[in-house]
C-alpha positions, 0 to 999 in steps of 0.5 A, a space after each residue: 500499500 505504501 509503494 502504490 502511494 508513493 508512486 500516485 505522489 510522484 506522478 501528481 508533482 510531475 503532472 504539477 510541473 508544466 514544462 513551461 513552469 520555472 522553480 523560483 531561486 531563493 536566496 538570504 533576504 538578509 543579503 539582498 539589496 535594491 539595484 544601484 542604478 549608477 553602478 549596476 552594469 545591467 542598466 544602459 548609460 543614461 545621462 540626466 540632471 535636475 536645477 534648482 530652477 531655470 531663471 536666475 539673477 546674477 549672484 545666485 547659486 546654481 545647484 545641479 542634481 545628477 539623475 543620470 544612470 549606468 556604471 558611470 566612470 566620470 561627468 563633464 558639465 559644460 556651462 557653455 560660458 567656459 566654466 566646467 566641472 567633473 563633480 557629479 552634483 556640482 554647484 556654480 555662483 552665476 556671475 554673468 547674464 545671459 541664456 546658457 545650455 548646460 551639457 553633461 556628458 557621462 562615460 563609463 568603464 567601456 568608454 561609451 558616452 551619453 550627454 543631457 542638456 538643460 538650458 537656464 537664463 541668467 539675469 542682472 538683479 532688478 536692483 541694477 536697473 534702480 537709482 538709489 537716492 542718497 540718505 544719510 545712515 541712520 535716517 529712513 526715507 519713506 515715500 508718501 506720493 509721486 506725480 508730475 508738476 504742470 511743467 512735466 517734471 517728477 516730483 515726490 513727497 517723502 517723510 524723512 525721520 531721523 533714528 539716531 540723532 535729534 533730526 526728528 520727523 519731516 515732511 519734505 517736497 522734492 522735484 527731480 531733473 531729466 537725470 534723476 538728481 534732486 533739482 528743488 528740496 523743500 521742507 514743509 512741516 514737522 510730523 505730528 502724528 502718523 502718516 501713510 499718504 499726501 497729495 499735491 495740488 498745483 492750484 491756477 494762481 501758481 500756489 502749492 496746495 498740499 495734504 498729509 494723512 494725520 492719525 493716530 489709532 483713534 484720531 482722523 484728521 489731515 494736515 493742509 498747507 499751502 505755499 506760493 510759487 517761491 515756496 513762502 508759506 501762505 497758510 496751514 490747517 490742522 484738522 481734527 473733524 475732516 480728512 482728505 484723500 485726493 482731488 479730481 479736477 472739474 472744469 476750473 474747479 477742483 473736487 476734494 474727497 475724503 470724510 467729515 464729521 457731521 452730527 457725531 460720525 464721519 460721513 463721505 464728503 466731496 468738497 468743491 474748491 475754486 481754481 485758487 484752492 478756495 472752498 464754497 461747496 460740500 456734499 455730506 453723506 452717511 450709509 446708515 448709522 456707520 462712519 464712512 469715507 471716500 478714498 478714491 473718486 473718478 468721473 464716469 460718463 453718469 456723473 462720478 464713482 466713489 470708493 472707500 469704506 464704512 466702519 464703526 469708530 470706537 473710544 476704545 480699542 479696537 478703534 475701528 470695527 466692521 470694516 467694508 468696502 463701499 463704492 458709490 455712485 453720485 450723478 453730476 450734482 452729487 446725489 447718491 444714485 446707488 450704493 454697494 458695501 461689500 459684506 464679504 471682504 476679509 478686512 473686516 478682522 484686519 483693519 482695527 484702527 484709524 492708522 490702518 485708514 491713513 493710506 492710499 485708496 485707488 478705483 478705476 474703470 476698465 475699457 469694458 466697463 468694469 470697475 476695478 478697486 485696491 485698498 489695504 491689500 484687498 482688490 475687488 473687481 465689479 461690473 459697472 452697476 457694482 455687482 462683484 466679479 472677484 475678489 483677492 487679498 494679498 497678505 502683507 501688503 501696506 496700505 501704502 500701494 499704487 494702481 494704475 488703469 492701461 485700458 483693457 488691463 490694469 497694474 497694482 503693487 503689492 509687498 515685493 511684486 508688481 501685478 498686471 490683470 486684465 479687465 476681468 481681474 485674472 492676473 497675466 503677469 507679475 514682477 518681484 521687484 522688491 519693494 515695500 512701500 509704492 504710493 503712485 505710478 506715473 506715466 511719462 514719456 511712454 513708461 510708468 515711473 515709480 519711487 518705492 520704499 523697501 525695507 532695510 536694516 542698518 546697524 540693527 536699526 529697521 529702517 526704510 529707504 528709497 529707490 526711483 525706477 521705471 517700466 513698461 506697460 508690460 513690467 519690464 524694467 527700464 534701466 535708469 542708470 543707461 
């Protein structure tokens, strides 16, 4: 019986192993290892590398990491500019600008070779295009406004602060000549409270009317000072009940806009002044029980459109609550025809002080009728009647920023970046320009000129310094040093 069982078992095993089957080899799992693509002779020779980025500035480091395969005996990287490296994973400091094709050639033990290439672009740092005006060590220079004089010269308002000595904090008006040298420098007044913006109006009689924001956490006022055309002082006013953000020319008159107290609350204000700057009419409006202001205003085909905000002003911290952006439409005699309060703004928890309201606000109308509004880092796009299309918020962006319409597109400044958008609010391009404060773009000679401030630390003191810059409508910088 045992012999019959053994024979049957043998037949079963023979039948189970057909001639197409193989019996797997077994090995010691403790001695098995993964194949190394750089040393395994069974793997074909293949050149490959990656780079840490493809667009560089002069002075930045190019880091190359090999991903080549095969039994590689040697590496040869040719940068295309005379620089070579025989390392597997080299690093280069890029010292010249241009477009370069990096060629890697690898060789194995049998002298077989394979190649791989990748292109990079190296440009001068954006700062190479700028002019940096002299600001003494320990002094801070903050840009408040940039514009053009009646004779087409660039001017700017600067807050200069001595953080080391006893020079104090002073407002200065400066003009530039065609070579961007300061040709006129005029002291205006000492800083009293907080200021993030200013505007200048050159009046019909030759006088210069200057307004500077003047705020504390719970104080909402304006400096106004007027000089004659020889910079002799005429008059000045420090207001604690009104704040002006700018003006719109209207025939021979000027329409100053902002906010003014009436019946215990701040209301939107439009003040009509004659060509010599004398006020003779004012239009005040409130929107519910909230305080309100106009930060920018433009003419439209049916009257005017204005952009600002509504909020609640409190006697204790937080001094501002419930902030929401406001869009108002006026007819030609400043009756309110409609308005929109944007209830879903992210700014309701970010604006907590009157100091947050002392910067720049911008409103532009696009060629397709859409409206773009920008203030406190928030960009809002609506159609012509104020229905929202989109909204974006740019983190770490101060309230001292610029915006300009190009008709079918527009440009804004944000922290470190300039950004271009189409008329529907889609970003089409950006430039890392390394500025932090930029109050205004100025169109001059077919270019966009601007003066920006940037944060810097000198001798353990945090400062703001200035640079002058210019670019085309496509955000391509122009070298002002050429």
